[in-house]
C-alpha positions as CSV (number, residue, x, y, z in Angstrom):
1,X,-20.0,13.7,9.4
2,X,-21.9,11.3,11.5
3,X,-20.3,8.0,12.3
4,X,-22.3,5.0,11.0
5,X,-21.3,1.7,12.7
6,X,-22.8,-0.5,9.9
7,X,-20.8,1.4,7.3
8,X,-17.6,1.0,9.3
9,X,-18.2,-2.7,9.5
10,X,-18.7,-2.9,5.8
11,X,-15.5,-1.0,5.2
12,X,-13.6,-3.3,7.5
13,X,-15.0,-6.3,5.6
14,X,-14.0,-4.8,2.3
15,X,-10.5,-4.1,3.5
16,X,-10.2,-7.6,4.9
17,X,-11.2,-9.1,1.5
18,X,-8.8,-6.8,-0.3
19,X,-5.9,-7.8,2.0
20,X,-6.7,-11.5,1.4
21,X,-6.5,-10.9,-2.3
22,X,-3.2,-9.0,-2.0
23,X,-1.6,-11.8,0.0
24,X,-3.0,-14.5,-2.3
25,X,-1.3,-12.7,-5.2
26,X,1.9,-12.5,-3.3
27,X,1.8,-16.2,-2.4
28,X,1.3,-17.0,-6.1
29,X,4.1,-14.7,-7.3
30,X,1.6,-12.4,-9.0
31,X,3.2,-9.0,-8.3
32,X,1.1,-7.2,-10.8
33,X,-2.1,-8.6,-9.2
34,X,-0.9,-7.5,-5.8
35,X,-0.2,-4.0,-7.1
36,X,-3.7,-3.9,-8.6
37,X,-5.3,-4.8,-5.2
38,X,-3.1,-2.4,-3.3
39,X,-4.3,0.3,-5.8
40,X,-7.8,-0.6,-4.8
41,X,-7.0,-0.4,-1.1
42,X,-5.3,3.0,-1.6
43,X,-8.5,4.2,-3.3
44,X,-10.4,3.3,0.0
45,X,-7.7,4.7,2.3
46,X,-5.4,7.1,0.5
47,X,-3.8,8.2,3.8
48,X,-2.4,4.8,4.8
49,X,1.4,5.1,4.6
50,X,1.9,1.4,4.8
51,X,0.0,0.8,1.6
52,X,2.3,3.1,-0.3
53,X,5.4,1.4,1.2
54,X,4.1,-2.0,0.3
55,X,3.3,-0.9,-3.2
56,X,6.8,0.6,-3.5
57,X,8.3,-2.7,-2.5
58,X,6.4,-4.5,-5.3
59,X,7.2,-1.8,-7.8
60,X,10.8,-2.2,-7.0
61,X,10.6,-5.9,-7.6
62,X,9.3,-5.3,-11.1
63,X,11.9,-2.7,-11.9
64,X,9.7,0.3,-11.6
65,X,12.1,2.3,-9.5
66,X,10.6,5.7,-10.3
67,X,7.2,4.5,-9.1
68,X,8.7,3.0,-6.0
69,X,10.4,6.3,-5.2
70,X,7.1,8.2,-5.6
71,X,5.4,5.7,-3.3
72,X,8.1,5.8,-0.6
73,X,8.0,9.6,-0.8
74,X,4.2,9.5,-0.2
75,X,4.6,7.1,2.7
76,X,7.2,9.4,4.2
77,X,4.9,12.4,3.7
78,X,2.2,10.6,5.6
79,X,4.5,9.3,8.4
80,X,7.6,11.6,8.5
81,X,9.0,10.0,11.6
82,X,9.0,6.4,10.2
83,X,12.7,5.6,9.8
84,X,12.1,2.4,7.9
85,X,10.4,4.2,5.1
86,X,13.3,6.6,4.9
87,X,15.8,3.8,4.9
88,X,14.0,1.9,2.1
89,X,13.7,5.1,0.1
90,X,17.4,5.9,0.5
91,X,18.3,2.5,-0.8
92,X,16.8,3.5,-4.2
93,X,18.9,6.6,-4.5
């Protein structure tokens, strides 16, 4: 696939706006809103381990431990040498 600089710039802008929305939700205590925007970001970049780890953190905060475990497992699959992901996952059992 040929690389298109204009398309890459557009994706970077979209990701920046999504990140702003995630952090705005966090600042306002809207965990469900943050999860919604992380879901959108994962749809754009399904191979970003940090997104899964962040969503796992939010899921844990709302009591969705099984969802958090699934997300941590996915983050670990994507970055098997990341010890923080493994530690956070281990805390959930």
